[in-house]
C-alpha positions as CSV (number, residue, x, y, z in Angstrom):
1,M,0.1,0.2,0.3
2,K,1.9,3.7,-0.9
3,A,2.2,5.8,2.0
4,P,0.1,8.8,2.4
5,Q,1.2,12.1,0.4
6,A,-0.7,14.1,1.5
7,A,-0.2,14.7,5.7
8,M,3.3,16.2,4.6
9,G,1.8,18.9,3.0
10,T,1.9,22.8,4.5
11,K,-1.6,22.9,5.9
12,R,-0.8,20.2,8.5
13,R,-1.3,19.3,12.1
14,R,1.6,18.7,14.6
15,L,2.5,15.8,15.2
16,E,3.3,15.0,19.4
17,T,6.7,13.2,19.9
18,A,7.5,12.5,22.7
19,D,7.5,15.7,25.1
20,G,4.3,16.4,23.9
21,P,1.0,15.8,25.8
22,A,-1.2,13.2,25.7
23,S,-4.9,12.5,25.3
24,G,-7.3,10.3,27.1
25,K,-6.8,8.9,30.9
26,C,-4.9,5.6,30.3
27,E,-1.1,5.8,29.0
28,P,-0.8,6.2,25.3
29,L,0.4,3.4,23.2
30,E,4.4,4.7,22.3
31,V,5.9,3.8,18.9
32,E,9.9,4.0,19.4
33,C,11.9,5.1,16.5
34,F,15.2,4.2,16.0
35,Y,17.0,5.6,12.9
36,S,19.9,7.9,11.9
37,L,19.3,11.0,10.2
38,S,20.7,9.9,6.6
39,S,18.0,6.5,6.2
40,P,16.8,7.1,3.1
41,W,14.1,4.3,3.8
42,M,13.1,6.6,7.2
43,Y,12.2,8.7,4.4
44,F,10.5,6.5,2.7
45,G,8.5,6.0,5.3
46,G,7.9,9.2,7.1
47,P,4.3,10.0,5.6
48,Q,3.2,6.5,6.3
49,L,4.3,7.2,9.8
50,E,2.9,10.3,10.5
51,D,-0.2,8.8,9.2
52,I,-0.1,5.5,11.9
53,V,0.8,7.4,14.5
54,R,-2.1,10.3,13.3
55,R,-4.9,6.9,13.0
56,H,-4.0,4.9,16.2
57,R,-3.5,8.0,18.1
58,V,0.0,7.2,20.0
59,K,3.0,8.5,20.5
60,L,5.7,8.5,18.7
61,V,9.9,8.6,20.4
62,L,11.7,9.5,17.5
63,K,15.3,7.9,18.5
64,P,18.2,8.8,16.4
65,F,21.0,6.7,17.6
66,D,24.7,6.3,16.9
67,F,24.2,3.4,13.5
68,Q,27.8,3.4,12.7
69,A,28.6,2.2,15.9
70,V,25.8,-0.7,16.6
71,A,25.2,-1.7,13.2
72,P,28.6,-3.4,12.4
73,E,28.5,-5.3,16.3
74,S,25.2,-6.5,14.9
75,G,26.9,-7.2,11.3
76,G,25.5,-4.9,9.8
77,I,28.1,-3.9,6.5
78,P,28.9,-0.5,5.8
79,L,27.5,0.7,2.7
80,R,31.1,2.5,1.5
81,T,32.6,-1.4,2.2
82,R,30.1,-3.6,0.9
83,P,30.9,-6.4,-2.3
84,E,29.6,-4.1,-5.4
85,P,26.5,-6.7,-6.1
86,R,24.9,-5.6,-2.9
87,K,26.0,-2.1,-3.1
88,T,24.1,-2.1,-6.8
89,Y,21.3,-3.9,-5.3
90,H,21.0,-1.2,-2.8
91,A,20.2,1.4,-5.8
92,E,18.1,-0.7,-7.5
93,E,15.9,-0.8,-3.9
94,L,15.7,3.0,-4.1
95,A,14.9,3.1,-7.5
96,R,11.7,1.2,-6.9
97,W,10.5,2.4,-3.6
98,R,11.2,6.2,-5.6
99,D,8.5,4.9,-8.0
100,Y,6.1,3.3,-6.1
101,L,5.6,5.9,-3.9
102,G,6.3,8.7,-5.5
103,M,8.2,10.3,-3.7
104,P,11.8,12.9,-5.2
105,L,14.8,10.9,-4.7
106,N,18.0,11.0,-5.9
107,L,19.9,7.5,-6.6
108,Q,23.5,9.6,-6.1
109,P,22.9,12.7,-3.2
110,A,26.0,15.3,-3.6
111,H,26.2,14.9,0.2
112,Y,25.4,11.1,1.6
113,K,29.1,10.0,2.7
114,P,28.8,6.4,2.0
115,N,28.6,6.8,-1.7
116,F,31.8,8.1,-1.6
117,S,34.9,6.4,-2.2
118,A,36.6,4.2,1.2
119,T,39.3,6.6,0.7
120,Q,37.9,9.8,1.1
121,A,38.6,11.7,4.8
122,V,34.6,11.8,5.7
123,D,33.6,13.7,9.2
124,P,32.7,10.6,11.2
125,N,29.7,12.7,12.5
126,W,28.6,13.8,9.4
127,N,25.3,12.2,9.9
128,K,24.8,13.1,13.9
129,Y,24.4,16.6,13.8
130,A,21.1,16.4,12.2
131,G,19.7,13.6,15.0
132,W,21.2,15.9,17.5
133,M,19.2,18.7,16.0
134,V,16.1,16.7,16.0
135,I,16.9,15.3,20.1
136,A,16.9,19.2,20.5
137,A,13.5,19.9,19.3
138,Q,12.2,17.2,20.5
139,H,13.1,18.0,23.7
140,R,11.6,21.5,23.5
141,G,8.5,19.8,22.9
142,E,8.4,21.4,19.2
143,D,7.4,19.3,16.4
144,A,10.1,16.8,15.7
145,F,9.0,14.8,13.5
146,L,8.8,17.6,11.0
147,L,11.9,18.7,11.4
148,S,13.5,15.4,10.9
149,H,11.9,14.3,7.0
150,A,12.6,17.6,6.4
151,L,16.0,17.1,7.0
152,L,15.8,13.5,5.3
153,R,14.2,15.0,2.4
154,A,17.1,18.2,2.2
155,L,19.6,15.5,2.0
156,W,18.2,12.8,-0.3
157,A,15.7,15.0,-2.3
158,E,16.9,18.1,-2.4
159,D,21.4,17.5,-2.5
160,R,21.6,19.6,0.6
161,D,24.8,18.8,2.8
162,T,22.9,18.8,6.5
163,S,26.3,18.4,8.2
164,D,26.8,21.7,7.2
165,P,25.3,23.9,10.1
166,A,24.1,26.7,7.9
167,V,22.1,24.2,6.0
168,R,20.7,22.8,9.2
169,I,19.6,26.2,10.6
170,A,18.4,27.0,6.8
171,V,16.1,24.0,6.7
172,A,14.9,24.1,10.0
173,N,14.1,28.2,9.5
174,E,12.5,27.0,6.0
175,N,9.8,25.0,8.7
176,G,8.9,27.2,11.3
177,F,11.4,26.5,13.9
178,D,13.8,29.0,15.1
179,G,17.3,27.6,13.6
180,A,19.9,29.0,15.2
181,A,18.6,28.1,18.7
182,L,18.0,24.2,17.4
183,Q,21.4,24.0,16.0
184,A,23.3,26.0,19.5
185,L,21.3,22.6,21.7
186,E,23.0,19.9,19.1
187,S,25.9,20.4,21.4
188,A,23.9,20.7,24.9
189,D,25.2,18.0,27.6
190,A,21.5,17.1,27.7
191,T,21.4,16.3,24.1
192,Q,24.7,14.5,23.8
193,E,22.9,12.5,27.2
194,T,20.1,11.0,25.3
195,Y,21.7,10.2,21.9
196,A,23.9,8.4,24.1
197,K,21.3,6.8,25.8
198,Y,19.1,6.0,22.9
199,T,22.4,4.5,21.7
200,R,22.7,2.1,24.1
201,E,19.0,1.1,23.7
202,A,19.5,0.4,20.2
203,R,22.3,-2.0,21.9
204,D,19.5,-3.1,24.4
205,K,16.8,-3.8,22.4
206,G,18.6,-5.4,18.9
207,V,18.5,-2.7,17.3
208,F,20.4,-4.0,14.0
209,G,19.1,-1.2,11.4
210,A,17.8,1.8,10.5
211,P,14.6,2.2,10.7
212,T,13.2,0.2,13.4
213,F,10.2,0.8,15.2
214,I,9.5,-0.6,18.3
215,V,6.2,-1.3,19.7
216,G,5.6,-3.2,23.2
217,H,8.7,-5.3,22.6
218,E,8.6,-5.8,19.3
219,R,10.7,-4.9,16.6
220,F,9.9,-3.9,12.7
221,W,13.1,-3.0,10.6
222,G,12.7,-0.8,7.6
223,Q,10.1,1.1,6.1
224,D,8.3,-1.7,4.3
225,R,7.3,-3.3,8.3
226,L,5.2,-0.2,8.8
227,L,2.1,-1.8,7.3
228,F,3.0,-4.5,10.3
229,V,3.1,-1.7,12.4
230,D,0.0,-0.5,12.3
231,R,-1.4,-3.7,12.6
232,K,0.2,-4.0,16.0
233,L,-1.0,-1.2,17.5
234,G,-5.1,-2.0,16.1
235,Q,-4.8,-5.4,17.7
236,M,-3.0,-3.6,20.8
237,Q,-5.8,-1.1,20.8
238,Q,-8.6,-3.9,20.4
239,K,-7.3,-5.6,23.6
240,N,-7.3,-2.3,25.9
241,I,-10.5,-1.5,24.4
242,A,-11.4,-5.5,25.6
243,E,-9.6,-4.8,29.2
244,A,-11.7,-1.8,29.6
245,A,-15.1,-3.1,28.9
246,G,-13.8,-5.8,31.5
């Protein structure tokens, strides 16, 4: 099923994330989203994830984590060092999903560092800065999902270098945030502590790919598993309704 596109338009209601208000008397169901701010699959999954969270009225907790540190520990192979057949298949999959979802995406984005040759120097934090900005927005109770999707779109569809602080500030400003304030908070102790916490949680919960969605104690790896996230939330809500009815 195609991911809905309308939810990402300009006239959108704010999506409540970790620090937003919850409605209802019971503790709301929660979707944890472990990912990096360079994942094309999180970019593709954004509209569908937003639709699922809105329909089920659940809390979304965005959890950017240190993918470069965690993935190799669980058998992941960085794209830059994968055998050529796996690199080319990655590109084929991106093209298939781009066409199926009707979402703009450059197959060779100018600033996607894993596409650089293995001999080129790459800032190890290149995709962490944007994650830190998203965490800062979430701490402030702002619409962190909107910012996250905008930063992913900037990297994958607009050929913008999101490792550049000026670009991140501009993207944030374009989407109604105070970009300079959020960029200044990227290096704040609270932001860094949360990023380290999310990285520990990713290890402890068996996260090995991005994005990984966790509902209850169940893992769903990849944007193509959002169908099952939707189904799981529906099952949990029906169970809660039955239990409340006694």
